[in-house]
Residue, then its C-alpha position, 0 to 999 in steps of 0.5 A: m491518940s489525938i491531935s487537934a489543931s484548931p478551935m471549934n467553930s460551929s458546923e452544924n449546918r455545914p455539909v459533911v463530906l466522907g473522902s473515901t470511896s470505899r464501901y465499908r466506910r460509907e456503910l459505918m458512916e449511914r450508923l451515924r444518920i446524918p447527911f453525908s456525901v462521898a467524895a473521891p480523893d486524889v492522892d499518892e498511897t505510896p509509902a516514903a522510904g523509912e515511914s512506918p506504918r503507923d506515920l503512913a496511915l496518918r499522913l495519908a488520911l490528912a492528905k485525903a481529908k485536904a485533898v477532897a476539903a481543896k474541892h469542898p472548902e465550906s464542908v467538914v471533910i472526913g479522910s481515913d486510911q489503914v495500914a496493917d503493920l506486920a513488925g514494922q512492915p506496911l502491909g496494904k490492900p493485896g488487890e489480887h489473889a496472889r498477893a493475899v495469899q502471901q500477905l495472909r502466910q506471912m501473917r499467920g501465927q502472928t500479931v499484926v497492928f492495923q493502923t487506922a487513922l482518920a482526918v477531919v478538915c474544914l477549910a471555912t473554919g479552920f478546924e483540922a485533928v487527927d486520931l488514930a486506932a490502933v488495933r492489936v490482932v493475932f492470926r491463928d496458925l493458918s494453914d494453906d488450904e485454910i487461906e485459900a479456902y478463906l479468899q476463894a470464899e470472900k475474895p477481899y482484895d480491896c481490904a488492908g491485910s486481905a481480912k475482914s473482921e466483919g465477915l468470914g475473915i473473923a474465923l482467921l483470928e484468935s484476938i482482936d484487941n481495940d477501944d473502937p470496935t469499927a476500927l478494924i473494918g476501916l473507921p473508927l466511929i467513936r473517934t470519927a463521932r468525936l472529931l465531927r463533935q470538936a468540929g461542931v457537927k450536931l449528930l443527937 
């Protein structure tokens, strides 16, 4: 999925800003080897009544990009958000141990779609585009002991769905199906590179 709302304008020399405080997204952005800064978006992440996980992720990604762009109007700003989708029920960051236990118990033996949304905005050029990477993950039928051992080892309380696939969390899973390998970590880099190119940022 890709939605572009404006023509491409040259932004090759414009600053790039990652509108996220996530260390995972920052580490992923570093793979692109372009200069960028980080800014925290001030966005209420409360789901709207009846809002699907997909729509929530898309709305928040764009809201984050726009919030940071308002303070950096000359920059190309990246916003992203991830929501775990369990049969239409959104699962966000657990924040603490008991909530993480509850999430992993809900997901064991289930297929969960991690909806990872991306937005790129530049107010100076009028560029605005969003994209979505949906990653289908099948969780093993985990025992309570396995859940507890994993959480004690990795403490993934800042990760949507309480699992870090780039770490020990891979042992929780039966399979991953996606077309953008870094999407599950929090930032789909194939799509990010595509939207940055559309915005006029030179990567190579």
